[in-house]
C-alpha positions in Angstrom: 15.2 -21.7 35.4 15.3 -25.3 36.8 17.3 -27.5 34.5 18.8 -30.3 36.5 18.5 -31.8 40.1 20.9 -33.3 42.5 20.1 -36.1 45.2 20.3 -34.7 48.9 20.6 -36.7 51.8 16.9 -37.1 52.5 16.2 -38.5 48.9 14.5 -35.6 47.4 16.1 -34.0 44.5 17.0 -30.3 44.8 16.8 -28.3 41.5 19.7 -26.3 40.2 19.5 -22.8 38.6 21.1 -21.9 35.4 23.4 -18.7 35.4 21.8 -15.4 34.2 23.8 -15.1 31.2 21.8 -18.2 29.9 18.5 -16.4 30.4 17.5 -13.4 28.3 16.9 -10.6 30.8 13.4 -9.4 29.2 11.8 -12.9 30.0 12.8 -12.5 33.8 11.1 -9.0 34.5 7.8 -7.7 33.4 7.5 -4.6 31.1 5.7 -2.8 34.0 8.8 -3.4 36.2 11.3 -2.3 33.7 9.4 0.8 32.9 8.8 1.9 36.5 10.2 5.1 38.0 12.2 3.1 40.6 13.9 1.1 37.7 14.3 4.0 35.1 15.7 6.6 37.4 19.4 6.3 38.2 19.2 8.1 41.6 16.3 5.8 42.9 17.9 2.8 41.6 21.2 3.5 43.2 19.3 3.8 46.7 17.3 0.7 45.8 20.6 -1.3 44.9 22.5 -0.2 48.1 22.7 -2.3 51.3 19.9 -1.7 53.8 20.5 0.9 56.7 19.3 0.3 60.2 15.6 0.2 60.3 15.3 2.4 63.2 16.8 5.3 61.4 14.1 5.6 58.9 11.3 3.0 59.3 9.1 4.1 56.5 12.0 4.1 53.8 13.1 0.7 55.1 9.4 -0.7 54.7 9.1 0.9 51.3 12.4 -0.6 50.0 11.8 -4.0 51.5 8.2 -4.1 49.9 9.5 -3.2 46.5 12.2 -6.0 46.6 9.6 -8.4 48.0 7.2 -7.8 45.3 9.9 -7.8 42.5 11.2 -11.2 43.6 7.9 -12.9 43.9 6.9 -11.4 40.4 10.0 -12.7 38.9 9.3 -16.0 40.2 5.7 -15.9 39.0 6.8 -14.6 35.4 9.4 -17.7 35.0 7.2 -20.3 36.9 10.0 -21.0 39.6 9.1 -23.0 42.7 12.5 -22.4 44.1 14.5 -19.5 44.8 18.4 -18.8 45.5 20.3 -15.6 46.2 22.8 -15.9 43.4 20.6 -16.7 40.6 18.1 -13.8 41.5 20.8 -11.4 42.1 21.7 -11.8 38.4 18.2 -11.4 37.2 18.2 -7.9 38.6 21.5 -6.8 36.8 21.3 -3.0 35.7 24.1 -1.2 34.0 26.6 -4.1 35.0 25.7 -3.6 38.8 23.7 -6.0 41.1 21.6 -5.3 44.1 23.5 -5.7 47.4 20.5 -5.8 49.4 18.9 -9.0 48.4 20.4 -11.2 51.2 18.6 -9.0 53.8 15.3 -9.2 51.5 15.6 -13.1 51.5 15.9 -13.2 55.3 12.8 -11.0 55.9 10.9 -13.0 53.5 11.8 -16.1 55.2 10.8 -14.5 58.6 7.5 -13.5 57.4 6.7 -16.8 55.5 7.1 -15.8 51.9 9.9 -18.1 51.6 10.7 -21.4 53.2 14.1 -23.3 53.4 14.1 -26.5 51.6 15.5 -28.3 54.5 12.5 -27.6 56.4 10.3 -28.6 53.7 11.9 -31.8 53.2 11.6 -32.6 57.0 7.7 -32.0 57.1 5.5 -35.1 57.2 2.0 -35.8 56.3 1.6 -37.9 59.4 -0.3 -36.1 62.1 1.8 -37.6 64.9 4.8 -36.6 63.1 3.5 -33.2 62.5 2.8 -32.7 66.2 6.3 -33.8 67.1 7.9 -31.6 64.5 5.8 -28.4 65.3 5.7 -28.4 69.2 9.1 -30.2 70.1 11.9 -30.4 67.5 11.4 -27.2 65.5 11.7 -24.9 68.4 14.8 -26.6 69.5 16.3 -26.6 66.3 15.4 -22.9 65.8 17.0 -22.0 69.0 20.2 -23.9 68.0 20.4 -22.2 64.8 20.1 -18.8 66.2 22.9 -19.6 68.8 25.4 -21.6 66.7 26.6 -20.4 63.3 25.5 -22.7 60.4 28.0 -24.0 57.8 25.6 -23.2 54.8 26.4 -20.1 53.0 23.5 -17.7 52.0 24.7 -17.9 48.2 24.1 -21.5 48.2 21.0 -22.0 50.3 17.8 -22.7 48.2 14.6 -21.4 49.2 11.1 -22.8 48.4 8.3 -20.2 47.5 5.1 -21.5 49.1 2.8 -19.3 47.1 4.4 -20.7 43.9 4.2 -24.2 45.2 0.6 -24.1 46.4 -0.5 -22.4 42.9 1.2 -25.3 40.9 -0.2 -27.9 43.2 -3.7 -27.0 42.5 -2.9 -26.9 38.8 -1.6 -30.5 38.8 -4.6 -31.5 40.8 -7.0 -30.0 38.5 -5.2 -31.2 35.5 -5.7 -34.9 36.9 -9.3 -34.4 37.6 -9.7 -33.4 33.9 -8.5 -37.0 33.0 -10.5 -39.0 35.5 -13.4 -41.0 33.9 -14.5 -42.8 37.0 -13.2 -41.8 40.5 -13.7 -45.4 41.7 -11.2 -46.7 39.5 -9.0 -43.7 38.2 -7.8 -42.1 41.4 -5.4 -45.0 42.6 -2.2 -45.5 40.5 1.4 -45.9 40.8 3.6 -43.0 41.7 5.5 -43.3 38.5 2.4 -42.9 36.6 1.4 -39.9 38.6 4.7 -38.4 38.1 4.6 -39.0 34.3 1.2 -37.4 34.4 2.6 -34.3 36.1 5.8 -33.8 34.0 3.8 -31.9 31.3 3.0 -29.1 33.8 6.3 -29.0 35.7 10.0 -28.3 34.6 12.0 -31.4 36.3 11.4 -34.3 38.4 12.5 -32.1 41.4 9.6 -29.7 41.1 7.3 -33.0 40.7 8.8 -34.3 43.9 8.0 -30.9 45.6 4.3 -30.8 44.4 3.8 -34.4 45.3 4.9 -33.6 48.8 2.8 -30.5 49.0 -0.4 -32.4 48.0 0.4 -34.8 50.6 0.7 -32.1 53.3 -2.4 -30.5 52.2 -4.4 -34.0 52.5 -5.1 -33.9 48.8 -3.0 -37.1 48.2 -1.9 -40.3 50.0 1.1 -42.3 49.3 1.4 -45.9 50.5 2.9 -49.2 49.5 1.2 -52.3 48.3 1.9 -55.7 49.5 3.9 -56.5 46.4 6.1 -53.4 47.1 4.8 -51.0 44.6 4.3 -47.5 45.6 0.6 -46.5 45.3 -0.6 -43.0 45.2 -4.3 -42.1 45.9 -5.9 -38.7 44.9 -8.7 -37.1 46.4 -11.9 -36.9 44.4 -13.0 -33.8 42.9 -15.9 -33.4 45.4 -13.8 -34.4 48.4 -12.1 -31.9 50.8 -9.4 -34.5 51.7 -8.2 -37.8 50.5 -9.6 -40.9 52.3 -7.6 -44.0 53.3 -7.1 -46.6 50.5 -9.9 -49.3 50.6 -9.6 -52.9 49.9 -11.8 -52.4 46.7 -9.3 -49.9 45.4 -6.3 -52.1 46.0 -8.1 -54.9 43.9 -8.9 -52.6 41.1 -5.2 -51.4 41.3 -4.0 -55.1 41.0 -6.4 -55.8 38.0 -5.1 -52.7 36.3 -1.5 -53.8 36.9 -2.2 -57.3 35.6 -3.7 -55.7 32.3 -0.7 -53.5 32.0 1.5 -56.5 32.2 -0.7 -58.4 29.8 -0.5 -55.8 27.4 3.4 -55.5 27.7 3.5 -59.2 27.2 1.4 -59.0 24.0 3.6 -56.4 22.6 6.8 -58.5 23.0 4.9 -61.6 21.6 3.8 -59.4 18.5 7.4 -58.4 17.9 8.5 -62.0 18.0 5.8 -63.1 15.7 6.8 -60.2 13.1 10.3 -61.5 13.4 9.2 -65.1 12.8 7.1 -63.9 9.8 10.1 -62.2 8.4 12.6 -65.2 8.9 10.0 -67.5 7.2 9.9 -65.2 4.2 13.8 -65.2 4.0 13.8 -68.9 4.2 11.4 -69.4 1.6 13.3 -67.2 -0.8 16.4 -69.3 0.0 14.3 -72.5 -0.8 14.4 -73.7 2.8 10.9 -74.8 3.0 11.2 -77.2 6.0 12.7 -74.5 8.2 10.3 -72.0 6.9 7.6 -74.2 8.2 9.2 -74.6 11.6 9.3 -70.6 12.0 5.6 -70.5 10.9 4.7 -73.0 13.7 6.4 -70.9 16.2 4.6 -67.9 15.0 1.4 -69.9 15.2 2.0 -70.9 18.9 2.9 -67.2 19.9 -0.3 -66.0 18.1 -2.4 -68.5 20.0 -0.8 -67.0 23.3 -1.4 -63.4 22.1 -5.2 -64.4 21.5 -5.4 -66.1 24.9 -4.0 -63.0 26.7 -6.1 -60.6 24.6 -9.2 -62.7 25.9 -8.0 -62.2 29.5 -7.6 -58.4 28.9 -11.0 -58.3 27.5 -12.3 -60.1 30.5 -10.6 -57.7 33.0 -11.9 -54.9 31.0 -15.3 -56.0 31.4 -14.7 -56.6 35.3 -13.7 -53.0 35.6 -16.6 -51.7 33.7 -19.0 -53.8 36.0 -17.3 -52.3 39.0 -17.9 -49.0 37.7 -21.5 -49.9 36.9 -22.1 -51.2 40.5 -20.7 -48.0 42.0 -22.9 -46.0 39.7 -25.8 -48.2 40.7 -25.1 -47.9 44.3 -25.0 -44.2 44.0 -28.5 -44.2 42.2 -29.8 -46.4 44.9 -28.6 -44.0 47.7 -30.1 -41.0 45.7 -33.5 -42.8 45.5 -33.3 -43.6 49.3 -32.5 -40.0 49.9 -35.6 -38.9 47.8 -37.9 -41.3 49.5 -36.7 -40.0 53.0 -37.4 -36.4 51.9 -40.8 -37.2 50.5 -41.8 -38.9 53.9 -40.5 -36.1 55.8 -42.5 -33.6 53.8 -45.9 -35.7 53.7 -45.4 -37.7 57.0 -48.7 -36.0 58.5 -50.8 -36.2 55.4 -53.1 -38.8 54.5 -56.3 -39.2 52.5 -58.6 -38.9 55.4 -56.8 -35.5 56.4 -57.0 -34.3 53.0 -60.9 -35.0 52.8 -61.4 -33.4 56.1 -59.5 -30.2 54.9 -61.4 -30.2 51.8 -64.8 -30.3 53.8 -63.8 -27.5 56.1 -62.8 -25.4 53.2 -66.2 -26.0 51.5 -67.9 -25.1 54.8 -65.9 -22.0 55.3 -66.7 -20.8 51.8 -70.4 -21.3 52.2 -70.5 -19.4 55.5 -68.4 -16.6 53.8 -71.0 -16.4 50.8 -74.0 -16.4 53.2 -72.5 -13.5 55.1 -71.8 -11.5 52.0 -75.4 -12.0 51.0 -76.6 -10.8 54.3 -74.6 -7.7 54.3 -75.8 -6.8 50.7 -79.4 -7.2 51.7 -79.3 -4.5 54.7 -80.8 -1.2 54.0 -80.1 1.8 56.1 -83.0 4.1 57.3 -84.0 6.6 54.8 -82.2 4.8 52.1 -85.5 3.5 50.6 -87.0 6.1 48.0 -89.9 5.4 45.8 -89.8 5.7 42.0 -92.7 8.3 42.1 -90.9 10.5 44.4 -87.9 10.4 42.0 -89.9 11.2 39.0 -91.7 14.3 40.7 -88.1 15.4 41.4 -87.1 15.2 37.8 -90.1 17.2 36.7 -89.4 19.8 38.9 -85.9 20.1 37.6 -87.2 20.2 33.8 -89.9 22.8 34.9 -87.1 25.2 36.4 -84.8 24.9 33.2 -87.8 25.6 30.7 -88.5 29.1 29.8 -92.0 30.4 30.7 -93.0 31.3 27.2 -92.0 28.0 25.8 -93.0 25.9 28.8 -95.3 23.2 28.2 -97.6 21.9 31.1 -96.3 18.6 32.3 -97.8 16.8 35.2 -96.1 14.0 37.0 -97.3 10.6 36.4 -98.8 10.1 39.8 -100.7 13.3 40.0 -104.0 12.5 38.2 -102.6 10.8 35.1 -104.0 7.6 35.6 -101.6 4.6 34.8 -99.5 6.6 32.4 -95.8 6.6 33.3 -93.7 9.8 33.3 -92.0 8.7 29.8 -95.5 8.5 28.1 -96.6 11.8 29.6 -93.4 13.6 28.5 -93.6 12.2 25.0 -97.3 13.5 24.6 -96.4 16.8 25.9 -93.4 17.2 23.5 -95.8 16.2 20.5 -98.2 19.1 21.7 -95.5 21.5 21.8 -94.3 20.7 18.3 -97.8 21.0 16.7 -98.3 24.3 18.5 -95.1 25.7 17.0 -96.1 24.3 13.6 -99.7 25.9 13.7 -98.3 29.5 14.9 -98.7 32.4 12.3 -95.6 33.8 10.8 -97.4 37.3 10.2 -96.3 38.8 13.5 -92.8 38.1 12.9 -90.6 41.2 11.9 -89.6 41.7 8.4 -86.2 41.1 7.0 -84.4 44.3 6.6 -83.2 45.3 3.2 -80.6 47.7 3.8 -77.0 47.4 5.5 -77.0 47.9 9.3 -75.7 51.3 9.3 -78.5 52.7 7.1 -81.3 50.8 8.7 -82.1 53.4 11.5 -82.7 56.3 9.2 -85.1 54.6 6.9 -87.2 53.5 9.7 -90.1 55.6 11.0 -90.3 56.3 14.8 -93.4 54.1 14.9 -91.7 51.1 13.2 -88.9 51.6 15.7 -91.0 51.3 18.7 -93.0 48.2 17.3 -89.6 46.6 16.6 -88.3 47.5 20.0 -91.4 46.1 21.8 
């Protein structure tokens, strides 16, 4: 937990951690870690708490143990929201049955080597200037690293503070998103005093030391730019939500910053004058009760003078507010005009080769092509292949032959095709007349020659008939 800060020679506050007895143990470690087999099993825990052996003796076991403690330390930092880590504090976090791990110093050195941790002193020496960055990276850092490897350092591992880059970057992104959520107009709201930005960030951070760290990280990531104005004020500019990196401070932004400062100063003056007015009013009431009318009138005159000053300053604030709004409107109008220009340019690129004469020519060509296609289709439909032309008389003759074959000989009616001596009669008329003749012949036929209806059951019918009747029935 970061509770306070101490000033180091570079000017940045370094946060101090509290002792483990001030922090409840369950808040530091996740339930998943506490219930893990490595933590619950005494034998496995004793191996994990022991110092590291030489890596060459058992590389797999060494890597497994290192990965376990690396993940445990980072998870603990995430759960508690720490941006800094030191050996003494985190050793107390992992107390088990009164014992502390004796291998964390090796783990911190390995995390420092792999980039999961960073020395606070190295972070403070970083600069957002590209020239300074090149000098630090290619000249000074290799020399300093060589000296630290050859010469012993006076800093103890217990007292050294390490920065967690993963946590710092995550917290920096949260602070940046929080600022963007409060921006109403990017032209006027992305430039402010450093103190105002720090006050805005303190709701997400634990201390001013963490605020300094996040401010430095945003500057290194080119998301934030810190500069000094002509009057000596420290100004910070934050990149816009749609920008990849922050741009240099423009003169327009400096003017807007000055206007906002004047408005802020006037508001403070109005607040002070209002308090004085209230005090004059209270004093006048007191004097009236004491029958000191002349002195009370004098207090009221002073109150009225202050009220005129308040009205004048309020009018100035209203004017400055109007100027700010006009600047915002002008910026919006500029954006709209640029969007219009982009739209016009896009339309011209798409329709640059199209004009009314070209459209008329295309329509004429289309009409001509469609007419030619229709003529071709009609020509194809009018072509008849050899042998495909069959007269209607031949089709009627063929139908007559099919009907003659399907009819029985005794019930057949003589039907002639329409073209075989039938005059102008069509096939349908001749067929109707033949059908009428067939029906009239059936109606006029005698029913005497039909056999009698048997009166006895089928089984007894053969015995009652005479042989002659049987022969007649059979025939």
